C-alpha angles and dihedrals in degrees: 000000000000124000117244119234126257111214126208114266091242091058092052092047092048091055090047088063094052127076123242088238091061092045090051091049091049090053091048090054086058092050095253127131104214106154119102128223114294088236088074099083138167106271101166136008129009145272114357130206126160147105118287125250109186140215130182125204131190134190119277140158091219120106099232131153115243090257099171090051092048091050092049091050092053098041106038124104119260111272095033123140118222110222115192125195112202098157098262092298108164103174098071132054116240092182135040148152100298093049088049091053089053092047092050091047089054094043096242116168101227149295135265115199131195085205142026137320134198140195090059094156093048093047092048094045100042106028116010084217117169118246128167114193143163092237148340120252136167092216122106125224091231108118090008109061138014133195115248106171144019133200094010126115113288138180117242124170091346093306127107108234121197123198107270097027109135114250117207121182138171139143091304094058139261133311127189114211115202109242094238092054099048096103093046093046092049091052093045095046092048089052091050091052092049091052091048092051089053091047091050090052091050092048093051094044096045097037087225129107091197093053091049093050097044097075096057102021089223133128 
């Protein structure tokens, strides 16, 4: 089992000020597909930035608790993001209110699920905790899925996520930034946002979209 990264607070804060779209574009400029399926959407909470801790689940008929997920919630560093691979299953909930309570108690940043979640009203009302998921569903995983691994590479939203990769999520979706590329992506995404601010200024001052785009040849 590998150990997820812990990033400096200034790195986390810098990514909080940058949109997922810009992070995705910066990754694309490096030849990396980092954005997850558009089905994985913000269901509760707000902007999400933090290192991934991962869990994988597989089908079963046994009635077993999601032990690997429970262990990850209790043992991960504050600010971590729980990423759960359940094979794109949308008809069961891999996350709910009690797991959220544990995550909040341990100061985790959020969860990203390649499947469903439940207790949306409770999570919104009581915690404001950030969860991105493929769906919402009232059905439990008990008797349907079991956890089989933690902090190993997983697939989520069509992207391979390694423990320690930086997860960035907002209203546009979720991007996973490979750990080794975090400094380059931060620099690239910040540059993209600066250019877009300048383009916006030119568009508003000139009254012309074409004039505002001409300088940077970017849309």
